[in-house]
PQR file of N, CA, C, O and H, with PARSE charges and radii, in Angstrom:
ATOM      1  N   MET A   1       4.548  10.090 -14.963 -0.4000 1.5000
ATOM      2  CA  MET A   1       4.394   8.660 -15.184 -0.0000 2.0000
ATOM      3  C   MET A   1       2.968   8.414 -15.672  0.5500 1.7000
ATOM      4  O   MET A   1       2.009   8.936 -15.102 -0.5500 1.4000
ATOM      5  N   SER A   2       2.840   7.636 -16.707 -0.4000 1.5000
ATOM      6  CA  SER A   2       1.512   7.337 -17.231 -0.0000 2.0000
ATOM      7  C   SER A   2       0.755   6.418 -16.265  0.5500 1.7000
ATOM      8  O   SER A   2       1.349   5.704 -15.457 -0.5500 1.4000
ATOM      9  H   SER A   2       3.618   7.212 -17.170  0.4000 1.0000
ATOM     10  N   ARG A   3      -0.551   6.462 -16.377 -0.4000 1.5000
ATOM     11  CA  ARG A   3      -1.390   5.631 -15.513 -0.0000 2.0000
ATOM     12  C   ARG A   3      -1.104   4.138 -15.718  0.5500 1.7000
ATOM     13  O   ARG A   3      -1.049   3.374 -14.754 -0.5500 1.4000
ATOM     14  H   ARG A   3      -1.034   7.042 -17.033  0.4000 1.0000
ATOM     15  N   LYS A   4      -0.924   3.731 -16.977 -0.4000 1.5000
ATOM     16  CA  LYS A   4      -0.632   2.325 -17.270 -0.0000 2.0000
ATOM     17  C   LYS A   4       0.701   1.912 -16.652  0.5500 1.7000
ATOM     18  O   LYS A   4       0.812   0.827 -16.082 -0.5500 1.4000
ATOM     19  H   LYS A   4      -0.970   4.352 -17.760  0.4000 1.0000
ATOM     20  N   LYS A   5       1.711   2.773 -16.764 -0.4000 1.5000
ATOM     21  CA  LYS A   5       3.023   2.478 -16.181 -0.0000 2.0000
ATOM     22  C   LYS A   5       2.914   2.379 -14.665  0.5500 1.7000
ATOM     23  O   LYS A   5       3.498   1.485 -14.052 -0.5500 1.4000
ATOM     24  H   LYS A   5       1.621   3.654 -17.228  0.4000 1.0000
ATOM     25  N   LEU A   6       2.161   3.307 -14.057 -0.4000 1.5000
ATOM     26  CA  LEU A   6       1.967   3.273 -12.611 -0.0000 2.0000
ATOM     27  C   LEU A   6       1.293   1.971 -12.202  0.5500 1.7000
ATOM     28  O   LEU A   6       1.723   1.328 -11.244 -0.5500 1.4000
ATOM     29  H   LEU A   6       1.687   4.034 -14.554  0.4000 1.0000
ATOM     30  N   LEU A   7       0.248   1.577 -12.912 -0.4000 1.5000
ATOM     31  CA  LEU A   7      -0.448   0.328 -12.598 -0.0000 2.0000
ATOM     32  C   LEU A   7       0.497  -0.862 -12.729  0.5500 1.7000
ATOM     33  O   LEU A   7       0.500  -1.745 -11.871 -0.5500 1.4000
ATOM     34  H   LEU A   7      -0.101   2.099 -13.690  0.4000 1.0000
ATOM     35  N   ASP A   8       1.294  -0.895 -13.787 -0.4000 1.5000
ATOM     36  CA  ASP A   8       2.258  -1.993 -13.972 -0.0000 2.0000
ATOM     37  C   ASP A   8       3.270  -2.033 -12.828  0.5500 1.7000
ATOM     38  O   ASP A   8       3.603  -3.107 -12.327 -0.5500 1.4000
ATOM     39  H   ASP A   8       1.291  -0.178 -14.484  0.4000 1.0000
ATOM     40  N   ASP A   9       3.758  -0.865 -12.418 -0.4000 1.5000
ATOM     41  CA  ASP A   9       4.725  -0.807 -11.313 -0.0000 2.0000
ATOM     42  C   ASP A   9       4.100  -1.289 -10.005  0.5500 1.7000
ATOM     43  O   ASP A   9       4.719  -2.034  -9.245 -0.5500 1.4000
ATOM     44  H   ASP A   9       3.488   0.007 -12.825  0.4000 1.0000
ATOM     45  N   ILE A  10       2.881  -0.858  -9.757 -0.4000 1.5000
ATOM     46  CA  ILE A  10       2.197  -1.277  -8.531 -0.0000 2.0000
ATOM     47  C   ILE A  10       1.971  -2.778  -8.529  0.5500 1.7000
ATOM     48  O   ILE A  10       2.147  -3.434  -7.502 -0.5500 1.4000
ATOM     49  H   ILE A  10       2.378  -0.253 -10.374  0.4000 1.0000
ATOM     50  N   ARG A  11       1.582  -3.326  -9.674 -0.4000 1.5000
ATOM     51  CA  ARG A  11       1.335  -4.775  -9.745 -0.0000 2.0000
ATOM     52  C   ARG A  11       2.599  -5.584  -9.502  0.5500 1.7000
ATOM     53  O   ARG A  11       2.524  -6.716  -9.024 -0.5500 1.4000
ATOM     54  H   ARG A  11       1.439  -2.793 -10.508  0.4000 1.0000
ATOM     55  N   GLN A  12       3.753  -5.026  -9.821 -0.4000 1.5000
ATOM     56  CA  GLN A  12       5.021  -5.733  -9.582 -0.0000 2.0000
ATOM     57  C   GLN A  12       5.304  -5.879  -8.085  0.5500 1.7000
ATOM     58  O   GLN A  12       5.837  -6.898  -7.646 -0.5500 1.4000
ATOM     59  H   GLN A  12       3.814  -4.106 -10.209  0.4000 1.0000
ATOM     60  N   ASN A  13       4.940  -4.841  -7.296 -0.4000 1.5000
ATOM     61  CA  ASN A  13       5.205  -4.879  -5.866 -0.0000 2.0000
ATOM     62  C   ASN A  13       4.189  -3.987  -5.141  0.5500 1.7000
ATOM     63  O   ASN A  13       4.512  -2.855  -4.784 -0.5500 1.4000
ATOM     64  H   ASN A  13       4.507  -4.013  -7.653  0.4000 1.0000
ATOM     65  N   PRO A  14       2.976  -4.483  -4.923 -0.5600 1.5000
ATOM     66  CA  PRO A  14       1.938  -3.653  -4.308  0.2800 2.0000
ATOM     67  C   PRO A  14       2.328  -3.113  -2.927  0.5500 1.7000
ATOM     68  O   PRO A  14       1.949  -1.997  -2.573 -0.5500 1.4000
ATOM     69  N   ALA A  15       3.071  -3.884  -2.158 -0.4000 1.5000
ATOM     70  CA  ALA A  15       3.445  -3.457  -0.801 -0.0000 2.0000
ATOM     71  C   ALA A  15       4.358  -2.238  -0.812  0.5500 1.7000
ATOM     72  O   ALA A  15       4.481  -1.550   0.201 -0.5500 1.4000
ATOM     73  H   ALA A  15       3.380  -4.791  -2.445  0.4000 1.0000
ATOM     74  N   ARG A  16       4.985  -1.968  -1.917 -0.4000 1.5000
ATOM     75  CA  ARG A  16       5.832  -0.777  -2.036 -0.0000 2.0000
ATOM     76  C   ARG A  16       4.984   0.492  -2.106  0.5500 1.7000
ATOM     77  O   ARG A  16       5.449   1.572  -1.742 -0.5500 1.4000
ATOM     78  H   ARG A  16       4.886  -2.527  -2.741  0.4000 1.0000
ATOM     79  N   PHE A  17       3.753   0.364  -2.569 -0.4000 1.5000
ATOM     80  CA  PHE A  17       2.879   1.520  -2.767 -0.0000 2.0000
ATOM     81  C   PHE A  17       1.768   1.626  -1.719  0.5500 1.7000
ATOM     82  O   PHE A  17       1.246   2.715  -1.480 -0.5500 1.4000
ATOM     83  H   PHE A  17       3.376  -0.514  -2.865  0.4000 1.0000
ATOM     84  N   TYR A  18       1.406   0.505  -1.096 -0.4000 1.5000
ATOM     85  CA  TYR A  18       0.308   0.472  -0.136 -0.0000 2.0000
ATOM     86  C   TYR A  18       0.747  -0.234   1.142  0.5500 1.7000
ATOM     87  O   TYR A  18       1.516  -1.194   1.102 -0.5500 1.4000
ATOM     88  H   TYR A  18       1.830  -0.379  -1.291  0.4000 1.0000
ATOM     89  N   ARG A  19       0.247   0.257   2.280 -0.4000 1.5000
ATOM     90  CA  ARG A  19       0.558  -0.408   3.552 -0.0000 2.0000
ATOM     91  C   ARG A  19      -0.204  -1.711   3.721  0.5500 1.7000
ATOM     92  O   ARG A  19       0.316  -2.682   4.270 -0.5500 1.4000
ATOM     93  H   ARG A  19      -0.378   1.038   2.313  0.4000 1.0000
ATOM     94  N   SER A  20      -1.456  -1.721   3.240 -0.4000 1.5000
ATOM     95  CA  SER A  20      -2.284  -2.923   3.380 -0.0000 2.0000
ATOM     96  C   SER A  20      -3.208  -3.039   2.174  0.5500 1.7000
ATOM     97  O   SER A  20      -3.420  -2.063   1.454 -0.5500 1.4000
ATOM     98  H   SER A  20      -1.879  -0.932   2.794  0.4000 1.0000
ATOM     99  N   PRO A  21      -3.755  -4.225   1.955 -0.5600 1.5000
ATOM    100  CA  PRO A  21      -4.679  -4.410   0.836  0.2800 2.0000
ATOM    101  C   PRO A  21      -5.898  -3.490   0.910  0.5500 1.7000
ATOM    102  O   PRO A  21      -6.435  -3.098  -0.127 -0.5500 1.4000
ATOM    103  N   SER A  22      -6.336  -3.145   2.101 -0.4000 1.5000
ATOM    104  CA  SER A  22      -7.506  -2.261   2.206 -0.0000 2.0000
ATOM    105  C   SER A  22      -7.201  -0.872   1.646  0.5500 1.7000
ATOM    106  O   SER A  22      -8.122  -0.167   1.234 -0.5500 1.4000
ATOM    107  H   SER A  22      -5.900  -3.464   2.943  0.4000 1.0000
ATOM    108  N   ASP A  23      -5.937  -0.465   1.621 -0.4000 1.5000
ATOM    109  CA  ASP A  23      -5.569   0.818   1.011 -0.0000 2.0000
ATOM    110  C   ASP A  23      -5.812   0.803  -0.492  0.5500 1.7000
ATOM    111  O   ASP A  23      -6.110   1.841  -1.082 -0.5500 1.4000
ATOM    112  H   ASP A  23      -5.189  -1.038   1.956  0.4000 1.0000
ATOM    113  N   VAL A  24      -5.690  -0.352  -1.107 -0.4000 1.5000
ATOM    114  CA  VAL A  24      -5.940  -0.482  -2.552 -0.0000 2.0000
ATOM    115  C   VAL A  24      -7.403  -0.165  -2.835  0.5500 1.7000
ATOM    116  O   VAL A  24      -7.713   0.526  -3.805 -0.5500 1.4000
ATOM    117  H   VAL A  24      -5.449  -1.195  -0.627  0.4000 1.0000
ATOM    118  N   ILE A  25      -8.297  -0.666  -1.997 -0.4000 1.5000
ATOM    119  CA  ILE A  25      -9.728  -0.454  -2.186 -0.0000 2.0000
ATOM    120  C   ILE A  25     -10.070   1.027  -2.105  0.5500 1.7000
ATOM    121  O   ILE A  25     -10.958   1.495  -2.818 -0.5500 1.4000
ATOM    122  H   ILE A  25      -8.045  -1.227  -1.209  0.4000 1.0000
ATOM    123  N   ARG A  26      -9.383   1.764  -1.252 -0.4000 1.5000
ATOM    124  CA  ARG A  26      -9.669   3.194  -1.077 -0.0000 2.0000
ATOM    125  C   ARG A  26      -9.006   4.080  -2.132  0.5500 1.7000
ATOM    126  O   ARG A  26      -9.326   5.266  -2.219 -0.5500 1.4000
ATOM    127  H   ARG A  26      -8.662   1.384  -0.673  0.4000 1.0000
ATOM    128  N   ASP A  27      -8.108   3.542  -2.919 -0.4000 1.5000
ATOM    129  CA  ASP A  27      -7.391   4.335  -3.925 -0.0000 2.0000
ATOM    130  C   ASP A  27      -8.310   4.599  -5.111  0.5500 1.7000
ATOM    131  O   ASP A  27      -8.599   3.691  -5.891 -0.5500 1.4000
ATOM    132  H   ASP A  27      -7.849   2.578  -2.848  0.4000 1.0000
ATOM    133  N   ARG A  28      -8.769   5.837  -5.247 -0.4000 1.5000
ATOM    134  CA  ARG A  28      -9.728   6.190  -6.291 -0.0000 2.0000
ATOM    135  C   ARG A  28      -9.062   6.578  -7.609  0.5500 1.7000
ATOM    136  O   ARG A  28      -9.737   7.016  -8.540 -0.5500 1.4000
ATOM    137  H   ARG A  28      -8.535   6.574  -4.614  0.4000 1.0000
ATOM    138  N   ARG A  29      -7.749   6.418  -7.690 -0.4000 1.5000
ATOM    139  CA  ARG A  29      -7.081   6.677  -8.974 -0.0000 2.0000
ATOM    140  C   ARG A  29      -7.421   5.593  -9.979  0.5500 1.7000
ATOM    141  O   ARG A  29      -7.291   5.793 -11.187 -0.5500 1.4000
ATOM    142  H   ARG A  29      -7.200   6.062  -6.933  0.4000 1.0000
ATOM    143  N   PHE A  30      -7.856   4.445  -9.478 -0.4000 1.5000
ATOM    144  CA  PHE A  30      -8.115   3.292 -10.337 -0.0000 2.0000
ATOM    145  C   PHE A  30      -9.560   2.847 -10.213  0.5500 1.7000
ATOM    146  O   PHE A  30     -10.217   3.071  -9.196 -0.5500 1.4000
ATOM    147  H   PHE A  30      -7.961   4.283  -8.497  0.4000 1.0000
ATOM    148  N   GLY A  31     -10.040   2.208 -11.276 -0.4000 1.5000
ATOM    149  CA  GLY A  31     -11.373   1.621 -11.261 -0.0000 2.0000
ATOM    150  C   GLY A  31     -11.348   0.274 -10.553  0.5500 1.7000
ATOM    151  O   GLY A  31     -10.286  -0.225 -10.178 -0.5500 1.4000
ATOM    152  H   GLY A  31      -9.507   2.026 -12.102  0.4000 1.0000
ATOM    153  N   ASP A  32     -12.527  -0.306 -10.374 -0.4000 1.5000
ATOM    154  CA  ASP A  32     -12.633  -1.592  -9.673 -0.0000 2.0000
ATOM    155  C   ASP A  32     -11.796  -2.676 -10.332  0.5500 1.7000
ATOM    156  O   ASP A  32     -11.126  -3.448  -9.646 -0.5500 1.4000
ATOM    157  H   ASP A  32     -13.389   0.099 -10.678  0.4000 1.0000
ATOM    158  N   GLU A  33     -11.829  -2.740 -11.661 -0.4000 1.5000
ATOM    159  CA  GLU A  33     -11.089  -3.799 -12.345 -0.0000 2.0000
ATOM    160  C   GLU A  33      -9.577  -3.650 -12.153  0.5500 1.7000
ATOM    161  O   GLU A  33      -8.860  -4.640 -12.012 -0.5500 1.4000
ATOM    162  H   GLU A  33     -12.373  -2.113 -12.219  0.4000 1.0000
ATOM    163  N   GLU A  34      -9.109  -2.409 -12.150 -0.4000 1.5000
ATOM    164  CA  GLU A  34      -7.678  -2.173 -11.933 -0.0000 2.0000
ATOM    165  C   GLU A  34      -7.296  -2.488 -10.483  0.5500 1.7000
ATOM    166  O   GLU A  34      -6.241  -3.065 -10.219 -0.5500 1.4000
ATOM    167  H   GLU A  34      -9.692  -1.604 -12.264  0.4000 1.0000
ATOM    168  N   ARG A  35      -8.166  -2.101  -9.554 -0.4000 1.5000
ATOM    169  CA  ARG A  35      -7.889  -2.443  -8.145 -0.0000 2.0000
ATOM    170  C   ARG A  35      -7.861  -3.956  -7.956  0.5500 1.7000
ATOM    171  O   ARG A  35      -7.048  -4.481  -7.195 -0.5500 1.4000
ATOM    172  H   ARG A  35      -9.023  -1.632  -9.769  0.4000 1.0000
ATOM    173  N   LEU A  36      -8.742  -4.640  -8.644 -0.4000 1.5000
ATOM    174  CA  LEU A  36      -8.762  -6.098  -8.562 -0.0000 2.0000
ATOM    175  C   LEU A  36      -7.442  -6.683  -9.068  0.5500 1.7000
ATOM    176  O   LEU A  36      -6.916  -7.620  -8.468 -0.5500 1.4000
ATOM    177  H   LEU A  36      -9.402  -4.214  -9.262  0.4000 1.0000
ATOM    178  N   LEU A  37      -6.909  -6.149 -10.151 -0.4000 1.5000
ATOM    179  CA  LEU A  37      -5.611  -6.613 -10.660 -0.0000 2.0000
ATOM    180  C   LEU A  37      -4.506  -6.416  -9.617  0.5500 1.7000
ATOM    181  O   LEU A  37      -3.649  -7.281  -9.437 -0.5500 1.4000
ATOM    182  H   LEU A  37      -7.337  -5.388 -10.638  0.4000 1.0000
ATOM    183  N   ILE A  38      -4.537  -5.276  -8.939 -0.4000 1.5000
ATOM    184  CA  ILE A  38      -3.529  -5.012  -7.905 -0.0000 2.0000
ATOM    185  C   ILE A  38      -3.693  -5.995  -6.754  0.5500 1.7000
ATOM    186  O   ILE A  38      -2.709  -6.553  -6.269 -0.5500 1.4000
ATOM    187  H   ILE A  38      -5.233  -4.573  -9.086  0.4000 1.0000
ATOM    188  N   LEU A  39      -4.926  -6.209  -6.315 -0.4000 1.5000
ATOM    189  CA  LEU A  39      -5.165  -7.143  -5.215 -0.0000 2.0000
ATOM    190  C   LEU A  39      -4.738  -8.562  -5.581  0.5500 1.7000
ATOM    191  O   LEU A  39      -4.170  -9.279  -4.756 -0.5500 1.4000
ATOM    192  H   LEU A  39      -5.725  -5.756  -6.708  0.4000 1.0000
ATOM    193  N   GLU A  40      -5.012  -8.958  -6.813 -0.4000 1.5000
ATOM    194  CA  GLU A  40      -4.597 -10.299  -7.249 -0.0000 2.0000
ATOM    195  C   GLU A  40      -3.089 -10.425  -7.288  0.5500 1.7000
ATOM    196  O   GLU A  40      -2.554 -11.502  -7.025 -0.5500 1.4000
ATOM    197  H   GLU A  40      -5.473  -8.376  -7.482  0.4000 1.0000
ATOM    198  N   ALA A  41      -2.390  -9.344  -7.612 -0.4000 1.5000
ATOM    199  CA  ALA A  41      -0.927  -9.370  -7.602 -0.0000 2.0000
ATOM    200  C   ALA A  41      -0.408  -9.489  -6.168  0.5500 1.7000
ATOM    201  O   ALA A  41       0.658 -10.061  -5.941 -0.5500 1.4000
ATOM    202  H   ALA A  41      -2.825  -8.469  -7.826  0.4000 1.0000
ATOM    203  N   TRP A  42      -1.142  -8.962  -5.221 -0.4000 1.5000
ATOM    204  CA  TRP A  42      -0.748  -8.978  -3.814 -0.0000 2.0000
ATOM    205  C   TRP A  42      -1.067 -10.332  -3.173  0.5500 1.7000
ATOM    206  O   TRP A  42      -0.422 -10.728  -2.203 -0.5500 1.4000
ATOM    207  H   TRP A  42      -2.008  -8.498  -5.406  0.4000 1.0000
ATOM    208  N   GLU A  43      -2.042 -11.025  -3.704 -0.4000 1.5000
ATOM    209  CA  GLU A  43      -2.575 -12.236  -3.085 -0.0000 2.0000
ATOM    210  C   GLU A  43      -1.519 -13.251  -2.644  0.5500 1.7000
ATOM    211  O   GLU A  43      -1.610 -13.741  -1.519 -0.5500 1.4000
ATOM    212  H   GLU A  43      -2.567 -10.703  -4.493  0.4000 1.0000
ATOM    213  N   PRO A  44      -0.524 -13.596  -3.467 -0.5600 1.5000
ATOM    214  CA  PRO A  44       0.431 -14.609  -3.013  0.2800 2.0000
ATOM    215  C   PRO A  44       1.189 -14.223  -1.738  0.5500 1.7000
ATOM    216  O   PRO A  44       1.625 -15.097  -0.989 -0.5500 1.4000
ATOM    217  N   ALA A  45       1.345 -12.927  -1.493 -0.4000 1.5000
ATOM    218  CA  ALA A  45       2.106 -12.486  -0.332 -0.0000 2.0000
ATOM    219  C   ALA A  45       1.236 -12.299   0.910  0.5500 1.7000
ATOM    220  O   ALA A  45       1.774 -12.151   2.008 -0.5500 1.4000
ATOM    221  H   ALA A  45       0.991 -12.218  -2.102  0.4000 1.0000
ATOM    222  N   ASP A  46      -0.074 -12.302   0.772 -0.4000 1.5000
ATOM    223  CA  ASP A  46      -0.959 -12.004   1.894 -0.0000 2.0000
ATOM    224  C   ASP A  46      -2.243 -12.819   1.758  0.5500 1.7000
ATOM    225  O   ASP A  46      -3.082 -12.528   0.905 -0.5500 1.4000
ATOM    226  H   ASP A  46      -0.510 -12.423  -0.120  0.4000 1.0000
ATOM    227  N   GLU A  47      -2.392 -13.839   2.602 -0.4000 1.5000
ATOM    228  CA  GLU A  47      -3.559 -14.721   2.491 -0.0000 2.0000
ATOM    229  C   GLU A  47      -4.861 -14.027   2.855  0.5500 1.7000
ATOM    230  O   GLU A  47      -5.923 -14.468   2.416 -0.5500 1.4000
ATOM    231  H   GLU A  47      -1.711 -14.075   3.295  0.4000 1.0000
ATOM    232  N   THR A  48      -4.819 -12.959   3.640 -0.4000 1.5000
ATOM    233  CA  THR A  48      -6.042 -12.287   4.079 -0.0000 2.0000
ATOM    234  C   THR A  48      -6.687 -11.465   2.973  0.5500 1.7000
ATOM    235  O   THR A  48      -7.778 -10.927   3.160 -0.5500 1.4000
ATOM    236  H   THR A  48      -3.957 -12.600   3.997  0.4000 1.0000
ATOM    237  N   ILE A  49      -6.047 -11.365   1.861 -0.4000 1.5000
ATOM    238  CA  ILE A  49      -6.541 -10.516   0.779 -0.0000 2.0000
ATOM    239  C   ILE A  49      -7.743 -11.112   0.051  0.5500 1.7000
ATOM    240  O   ILE A  49      -8.424 -10.407  -0.693 -0.5500 1.4000
ATOM    241  H   ILE A  49      -5.160 -11.802   1.710  0.4000 1.0000
ATOM    242  N   GLY A  50      -8.003 -12.363   0.250 -0.4000 1.5000
ATOM    243  CA  GLY A  50      -9.126 -13.018  -0.413 -0.0000 2.0000
ATOM    244  C   GLY A  50     -10.446 -12.301  -0.205  0.5500 1.7000
ATOM    245  O   GLY A  50     -11.276 -12.258  -1.113 -0.5500 1.4000
ATOM    246  H   GLY A  50      -7.449 -12.936   0.855  0.4000 1.0000
ATOM    247  N   ILE A  51     -10.652 -11.740   0.975 -0.4000 1.5000
ATOM    248  CA  ILE A  51     -11.890 -11.018   1.273 -0.0000 2.0000
ATOM    249  C   ILE A  51     -12.008  -9.776   0.406  0.5500 1.7000
ATOM    250  O   ILE A  51     -13.067  -9.515  -0.165 -0.5500 1.4000
ATOM    251  H   ILE A  51      -9.977 -11.776   1.712  0.4000 1.0000
ATOM    252  N   GLN A  52     -10.922  -9.006   0.301 -0.4000 1.5000
ATOM    253  CA  GLN A  52     -10.966  -7.798  -0.522 -0.0000 2.0000
ATOM    254  C   GLN A  52     -11.192  -8.137  -1.989  0.5500 1.7000
ATOM    255  O   GLN A  52     -11.914  -7.428  -2.690 -0.5500 1.4000
ATOM    256  H   GLN A  52     -10.062  -9.219   0.765  0.4000 1.0000
ATOM    257  N   ILE A  53     -10.576  -9.218  -2.452 -0.4000 1.5000
ATOM    258  CA  ILE A  53     -10.762  -9.634  -3.844 -0.0000 2.0000
ATOM    259  C   ILE A  53     -12.223 -10.009  -4.087  0.5500 1.7000
ATOM    260  O   ILE A  53     -12.806  -9.606  -5.093 -0.5500 1.4000
ATOM    261  H   ILE A  53      -9.990  -9.794  -1.883  0.4000 1.0000
ATOM    262  N   ALA A  54     -12.809 -10.771  -3.182 -0.4000 1.5000
ATOM    263  CA  ALA A  54     -14.206 -11.175  -3.331 -0.0000 2.0000
ATOM    264  C   ALA A  54     -15.137  -9.961  -3.322  0.5500 1.7000
ATOM    265  O   ALA A  54     -16.074  -9.893  -4.117 -0.5500 1.4000
ATOM    266  H   ALA A  54     -12.335 -11.099  -2.365  0.4000 1.0000
ATOM    267  N   GLU A  55     -14.883  -9.003  -2.427 -0.4000 1.5000
ATOM    268  CA  GLU A  55     -15.721  -7.809  -2.366 -0.0000 2.0000
ATOM    269  C   GLU A  55     -15.598  -6.972  -3.640  0.5500 1.7000
ATOM    270  O   GLU A  55     -16.595  -6.456  -4.145 -0.5500 1.4000
ATOM    271  H   GLU A  55     -14.122  -9.058  -1.781  0.4000 1.0000
ATOM    272  N   THR A  56     -14.388  -6.842  -4.152 -0.4000 1.5000
ATOM    273  CA  THR A  56     -14.189  -6.059  -5.371 -0.0000 2.0000
ATOM    274  C   THR A  56     -14.846  -6.748  -6.563  0.5500 1.7000
ATOM    275  O   THR A  56     -15.462  -6.084  -7.396 -0.5500 1.4000
ATOM    276  H   THR A  56     -13.578  -7.262  -3.742  0.4000 1.0000
ATOM    277  N   ARG A  57     -14.722  -8.057  -6.653 -0.4000 1.5000
ATOM    278  CA  ARG A  57     -15.388  -8.788  -7.743 -0.0000 2.0000
ATOM    279  C   ARG A  57     -16.899  -8.583  -7.677  0.5500 1.7000
ATOM    280  O   ARG A  57     -17.549  -8.381  -8.703 -0.5500 1.4000
ATOM    281  H   ARG A  57     -14.221  -8.597  -5.976  0.4000 1.0000
ATOM    282  N   LYS A  58     -17.457  -8.637  -6.464 -0.4000 1.5000
ATOM    283  CA  LYS A  58     -18.899  -8.445  -6.311 -0.0000 2.0000
ATOM    284  C   LYS A  58     -19.305  -7.042  -6.751  0.5500 1.7000
ATOM    285  O   LYS A  58     -20.339  -6.878  -7.399 -0.5500 1.4000
ATOM    286  H   LYS A  58     -16.929  -8.801  -5.630  0.4000 1.0000
ATOM    287  N   GLN A  59     -18.512  -6.028  -6.413 -0.4000 1.5000
ATOM    288  CA  GLN A  59     -18.814  -4.664  -6.844 -0.0000 2.0000
ATOM    289  C   GLN A  59     -18.835  -4.569  -8.367  0.5500 1.7000
ATOM    290  O   GLN A  59     -19.718  -3.936  -8.947 -0.5500 1.4000
ATOM    291  H   GLN A  59     -17.672  -6.160  -5.887  0.4000 1.0000
ATOM    292  N   ILE A  60     -17.870  -5.193  -8.996 -0.4000 1.5000
ATOM    293  CA  ILE A  60     -17.799  -5.173 -10.459 -0.0000 2.0000
ATOM    294  C   ILE A  60     -19.018  -5.871 -11.060  0.5500 1.7000
ATOM    295  O   ILE A  60     -19.631  -5.363 -11.999 -0.5500 1.4000
ATOM    296  H   ILE A  60     -17.153  -5.707  -8.525  0.4000 1.0000
ATOM    297  N   GLU A  61     -19.365  -7.034 -10.515 -0.4000 1.5000
ATOM    298  CA  GLU A  61     -20.513  -7.780 -11.024 -0.0000 2.0000
ATOM    299  C   GLU A  61     -21.811  -7.012 -10.811  0.5500 1.7000
ATOM    300  O   GLU A  61     -22.686  -7.019 -11.677 -0.5500 1.4000
ATOM    301  H   GLU A  61     -18.867  -7.447  -9.752  0.4000 1.0000
ATOM    302  N   ASP A  62     -21.941  -6.349  -9.662 -0.4000 1.5000
ATOM    303  CA  ASP A  62     -23.161  -5.588  -9.371 -0.0000 2.0000
ATOM    304  C   ASP A  62     -23.336  -4.415 -10.321  0.5500 1.7000
ATOM    305  O   ASP A  62     -24.463  -4.014 -10.609 -0.5500 1.4000
ATOM    306  H   ASP A  62     -21.230  -6.343  -8.959  0.4000 1.0000
ATOM    307  N   ARG A  63     -22.230  -3.860 -10.813 -0.4000 1.5000
ATOM    308  CA  ARG A  63     -22.304  -2.717 -11.729 -0.0000 2.0000
ATOM    309  C   ARG A  63     -22.470  -3.127 -13.182  0.5500 1.7000
ATOM    310  O   ARG A  63     -22.819  -2.297 -14.022 -0.5500 1.4000
ATOM    311  H   ARG A  63     -21.314  -4.187 -10.579  0.4000 1.0000
ATOM    312  N   ALA A  64     -22.226  -4.388 -13.490 -0.4000 1.5000
ATOM    313  CA  ALA A  64     -22.312  -4.851 -14.878 -0.0000 2.0000
ATOM    314  C   ALA A  64     -23.763  -4.804 -15.341  0.5500 1.7000
ATOM    315  O   ALA A  64     -24.665  -5.197 -14.601 -0.5500 1.4000
ATOM    316  H   ALA A  64     -21.942  -5.062 -12.808  0.4000 1.0000
ATOM    317  N   PRO A  65     -23.992  -4.326 -16.559 -0.5600 1.5000
ATOM    318  CA  PRO A  65     -25.362  -4.291 -17.063  0.2800 2.0000
ATOM    319  C   PRO A  65     -25.903  -5.702 -17.244  0.5500 1.7000
ATOM    320  O   PRO A  65     -25.193  -6.616 -17.661 -0.5500 1.4000
ATOM    321  N   VAL A  66     -27.163  -5.846 -16.923 -0.4000 1.5000
ATOM    322  CA  VAL A  66     -27.820  -7.146 -17.074 -0.0000 2.0000
ATOM    323  C   VAL A  66     -28.273  -7.264 -18.527  0.5500 1.7000
ATOM    324  O   VAL A  66     -28.944  -6.370 -19.043 -0.5500 1.4000
ATOM    325  H   VAL A  66     -27.740  -5.103 -16.584  0.4000 1.0000
ATOM    326  N   PRO A  67     -27.907  -8.374 -19.195 -0.5600 1.5000
ATOM    327  CA  PRO A  67     -28.330  -8.525 -20.591  0.2800 2.0000
ATOM    328  C   PRO A  67     -29.852  -8.592 -20.687  0.5500 1.7000
ATOM    329  O   PRO A  67     -30.507  -9.204 -19.843 -0.5500 1.4000
ATOM    330  N   ALA A  68     -30.403  -7.967 -21.705 -0.4000 1.5000
ATOM    331  CA  ALA A  68     -31.854  -7.984 -21.917 -0.0000 2.0000
ATOM    332  C   ALA A  68     -32.305  -9.388 -22.270  0.5500 1.7000
ATOM    333  O   ALA A  68     -31.619 -10.120 -22.983 -0.5500 1.4000
ATOM    334  H   ALA A  68     -29.870  -7.470 -22.391  0.4000 1.0000
ATOM    335  N   ALA A  69     -33.463  -9.745 -21.761 -0.4000 1.5000
ATOM    336  CA  ALA A  69     -34.020 -11.073 -22.064 -0.0000 2.0000
ATOM    337  C   ALA A  69     -34.426 -11.126 -23.527  0.5500 1.7000
ATOM    338  O   ALA A  69     -34.994 -10.179 -24.071 -0.5500 1.4000
ATOM    339  H   ALA A  69     -34.021  -9.150 -21.182  0.4000 1.0000
ATOM    340  N   ARG A  70     -34.126 -12.236 -24.138 -0.4000 1.5000
ATOM    341  CA  ARG A  70     -34.501 -12.404 -25.552 -0.0000 2.0000
ATOM    342  C   ARG A  70     -35.916 -12.910 -25.642  0.5500 1.7000
ATOM    343  O   ARG A  70     -36.299 -13.826 -24.914 -0.5500 1.4000
ATOM    344  H   ARG A  70     -33.664 -13.005 -23.696  0.4000 1.0000
ATOM    345  N   THR A  71     -36.681 -12.337 -26.507 -0.4000 1.5000
ATOM    346  CA  THR A  71     -38.065 -12.798 -26.740 -0.0000 2.0000
ATOM    347  C   THR A  71     -38.190 -13.157 -28.193  0.5500 1.7000
ATOM    348  O   THR A  71     -38.096 -12.307 -29.078 -0.5500 1.4000
ATOM    349  H   THR A  71     -36.369 -11.593 -27.098  0.4000 1.0000
ATOM    350  N   GLU A  72     -38.397 -14.403 -28.416 -0.4000 1.5000
ATOM    351  CA  GLU A  72     -38.537 -14.869 -29.801 -0.0000 2.0000
ATOM    352  C   GLU A  72     -39.745 -15.741 -29.936  0.5500 1.7000
ATOM    353  O   GLU A  72     -40.033 -16.232 -31.027 -0.5500 1.4000
ATOM    354  H   GLU A  72     -38.473 -15.093 -27.697  0.4000 1.0000
TER
END
């Protein structure tokens, strides 16, 4: 199964692949952005997932390169 197909399948029903949202965070098969997509797909079924989503977003933002200041 291709990685994209696996990600699509997981997003359709995350609970089929993971016991809890915290398992998504520990799954190193995917990058932060892909884990965030999975967590967002899980969100409607589990209100407690908001914390994991916020933490993953912060990790992504912390890793993003800071744009260089323009000097003109």
